[in-house]
N, C-alpha and C positions, 0 to 999 in steps of 0.2 A: 503493501500501499504505501502510496506516495505521500509525503505530507503536506500540509496544507497552506497556503501560502502563508497564513500567519506563523506559523511555526517557526522558530528560529533555524537559522540554517538554510531554509528553503529559499530558493531560487526560483521564483517565476518566469514561466517560458516560457518565449519570445514567440513561438511556432503561431500562435492567432495572427500576428503583427506581422511576421513575416510573408504567410499565408496573404493576408490581404494584399500585402505591397504586391507578391508576385501576380494577384491576380488583378490587382489593377495595372499594371503595369502590362498584362495582357491586352487589356480592355481599352487601353489608352493606344497599344498597336494596333490593333483593330479599327479603332477610331481613327488613326493617321491613314489606315490604309485604305478607309472609307473618304476621308478629305481628297486623297490623290485621286480616289475612283471615280467617285459620284458626289466629290463637291464639300461646302462647309458644312451646308443643314444637314445633311444627310448624319455626318461626324458629330457637329454638334447633337442631333437627337439621339444619338446614339449613347452619347457620353454621357446626357443626362438621365437617359434610359436605366444605366446601368452604374447611377449612384457616384459618379466621379466630381470630386468639390467642384466649384463653380470658378475656383482660383485656376486649377490645373487644367479646367477644359480651355480657358481663357490665353494661359501661356501655351498650350500645346497647338490650339488653332490657329493664334493668332501672333506669337512671337517665336517663331523656329527657331534662332538663334540662342534661348532660353530649356530650349528643351535639353532632357538627361541625355546623357550617350550611349545609345544601344550596345 
């Protein structure tokens, strides 16, 4: 049995955050493919539908120089 996060010596797992980051990375990559293939509106709607934060949507769609390296 694993110790609960409130027990001394326990370390909370970063797996849920990492999983969320990886999923968001994949969603953003698909959004960028839509941007290239179908245009801004399609990419915007896709990213919104997948709960990408508005500031991330703005950065990846409107400011390509600030995108994280793939």
